[in-house]
C-alpha positions in Angstrom: -8.8 7.1 -2.5 -6.5 8.3 -5.1 -4.3 5.5 -6.5 -0.9 5.9 -8.1 0.2 2.9 -10.1 3.9 2.5 -10.6 5.7 0.0 -12.9 9.0 -0.7 -11.2 9.8 -4.1 -12.6 12.9 -2.8 -14.5 14.2 -1.2 -11.3 14.1 -4.5 -9.4 13.4 -2.8 -6.1 12.7 -4.7 -2.9 10.0 -4.0 -0.3 12.1 -1.5 1.7 13.0 0.5 -1.4 9.4 0.5 -2.4 8.3 1.7 1.0 10.8 4.6 0.9 9.7 5.6 -2.5 6.0 5.4 -1.6 6.6 7.4 1.6 8.4 10.1 -0.4 5.5 10.2 -2.9 2.9 10.4 -0.1 4.8 13.3 1.6 4.9 15.1 -1.7 1.2 14.5 -2.4 -0.2 14.8 1.1 2.3 16.8 3.0 4.9 16.0 5.7 2.2 14.6 8.0 1.3 11.7 5.7 0.8 8.6 7.7 1.1 5.0 6.5 -2.1 3.2 7.4 -1.6 -0.2 5.8 0.5 -2.2 3.3 0.5 -5.4 1.4 3.5 -7.4 0.2 2.3 -10.0 -2.3 5.7 -11.7 -2.7 5.9 -12.7 1.0 2.1 -12.6 1.5 2.5 -10.2 4.4 0.3 -7.3 5.4 0.0 -4.7 8.0 -1.9 -4.5 10.2 -1.5 -8.2 10.6 -4.6 -10.3 10.1 -6.8 -7.7 8.4 -7.5 -10.1 5.5 -8.7 -13.0 7.8 -12.3 -11.9 7.2 -11.7 -11.2 3.5 -11.0 -14.8 2.4 -12.4 -15.2 -1.1 -13.2 -11.5 -1.4 -11.7 -9.5 -4.3 -10.7 -6.7 -1.9 -7.6 -7.2 0.3 -8.1 -6.6 4.0 -5.2 -4.0 4.1 -7.0 -2.0 1.4 -10.4 -2.2 3.1 -8.8 -1.3 6.4 -7.3 1.9 4.9 -10.5 2.9 3.2 -12.4 2.6 6.4 -9.9 4.8 8.2 -10.0 7.7 5.7 -6.9 6.8 3.5 -6.4 9.4 0.8 -3.6 7.9 -1.2 -2.5 4.4 -2.3 0.8 3.7 -4.0 0.6 0.5 -6.0 3.8 -1.1 -7.4 3.6 -3.6 -10.3 -0.1 -4.3 -10.1 -0.2 -5.3 -6.5 3.3 -6.5 -5.9 3.5 -3.9 -3.1 0.7 -1.6 -2.0 0.9 1.2 0.5 -2.0 3.2 1.8 -1.6 6.6 3.4 -3.8 9.1 5.4 
């Protein structure tokens, strides 16, 4: 999966702004049919799909990342070294 790493600390963007930016990037990279498969918000310790990290306790790989990989994700957009991560098909 191709990963784009963005340093957005100086922009002070929140989750919703990061999601909008990641979606725009995915549509530019993958086309208008880009689909968000999973995401992780480290600040709130939330993920989607919910509960995908339950079987990844103690693992270096987040459940949301593994979920996306196993479903053919082609692009990940990572803000601030894991602050927000969005995976797209």
